[in-house]
C-alpha positions, 0 to 999 in steps of 0.5 A: 536518434530516438523514434517518435513516441507514437511510432514505437506503439506497433504491437497489435496487442496495444489498446489504442494509439497514444492520445495527444492529451491525458488527465492527471491529478497534479500538485504544484506546491511551489506555485502555491496552487491547490491540487487539481485534475489537469489536462496534460500533453502526452508529449511530456511523457517522452523519455525512457522506461515503460509507458502504461495506460493506467486502469486503476490506482489507489489512495494512501495516507502518503498520497494525502501527505504529498498533496499538502505543501507542509506534508514533507513528502512531495519532492517535485513540483509540479507532480502527478500524485499516486504512489501506485498504479496498474494497467496495460503497457503501451510501449516499452524500451525494455524487452521484459515488457511488451505492448498489451502486457498488464503490469503494476508499479508502486514504491520507489519515487512514484508519486513522490519525486516521479510522476505517479499513478493518478493519471490516465498515462504514466511512464515508469522505469522498467526496473520498478515494474512487476508483471501481472498474470501469466508465468511471470506475475501474480494471478491478479487483474489490474483492479485486483492488484490495486485493491491490494496496492501499496497497502496490501503489499505492506501488509503482505510484507508484514505477514511474510516477515512474521512467518519468516521469524517463525510465527505460526497460528499455533503460537497464539493470536496476532494483533493488527493495529489500525485495522480499518485502514488500508494496511490493517484491513489487508493484514486482517484478511491475509492473516485470516487466510493463513489460519491465524487468530486475528485480533483487530484493534480500532478506534471505530466501534461501528466497524466491528462487523466489517472487520469480523467479515474480513476474518477478525475473531476479536475486536480490541479498542484502541484505548486498550492497546494504548493502556499496555504502553503505560508499563514497560512490560504488560500482560503477555497477550499476543504472539505477534502484531502487525502495526500500521500506526506507530507511536503509543499504539506500537509501544503498547503492542510491544509491551503486550507481545509474548515471549519470543514474539515479533511486531512488524511495524510500518506506520506512523499515523500515530506519531514517529516517536516511540516511548518504550524501554529495552525490557520487551527486547531483553527480557522477553526476546521480542523482535521489532521488524521494520517493514518498508515497501518503498525500496523493497528489493525487486526479488522480495517484491515479486515474491510477495506479490506472487503470494498475494495472488495465491497463498496470501490472497484474501478470501474476498478481495472486494470486501476490502474496498471502502470506496471506488472513485473517479479522478475527479473525486480524488480530492474528496477521498484524500480529505477523508483519509487525512481526517481519519475517516477511511475504511478499507481501500480507496480505489481510483478508476482511471 
């Protein structure tokens, strides 16, 4: 018989005894209820896996879609939103994780079909968790991990894919589209840290100074990228690109990528359709690299997180923070993201 939940929190490193209730940002689309902060019973957290006292989470475009009944993302109702989290283990049924240990989790079904990180407590399958600090995890605190979060991981995977493809700073400038967003801003900072010349594309001219502070050497207008898509092949401008937008922006990036270059694509805010031709691929040898942080194998996930805590770590992590919100401010943050008004990462302090 499984021991009562509180009886399993026995390590003196655990922060506190399990409270009887906790707060979470919950959607219940089937009942037609608006997303809201609710108080839930900790008894509902019974089950297998690792119980985490969440310290930090973040807001992402995917969270915004999950908050909407027609967003076609949430697959469970009711459900706690939040596709990533970082905090401290309270209890674990897996010997790899012990009370008091700091961890992070993102991807898989978190915040989509499994209760997510916008909550004071979360129970997560052990196989979905990455340890923080020490010999086994990246040199990041929970807050630092969530400054990067899912977006930073996606940016890290993108840069990693380009480097594995053989793209080096000597090859020429790298374009980053959607540069003011979570993925884009992290990519700018990571590429700059790696010594690349970074051209940041944005439709927000007032963000130019901020993007330069992250490491961008040139600011490109969104319309300029889309203009490249008007031809099957445009002028060869960039050695590679990190695209977090999709649609016409991705088509423009492909058309203007240099011979044997590559484009790492992870976004769809600009649409899911891609109007292009085979010419960039068969006449210039351009490679389109798909980036997925949701089901990324744990070995790759852990390796890239180690890089994010080391060689890929932005020079100034705090410069990526666009807002730091409480749980009660989450809805306003999601509204801003869905309206395209976000700049940088939106942290949520639990």
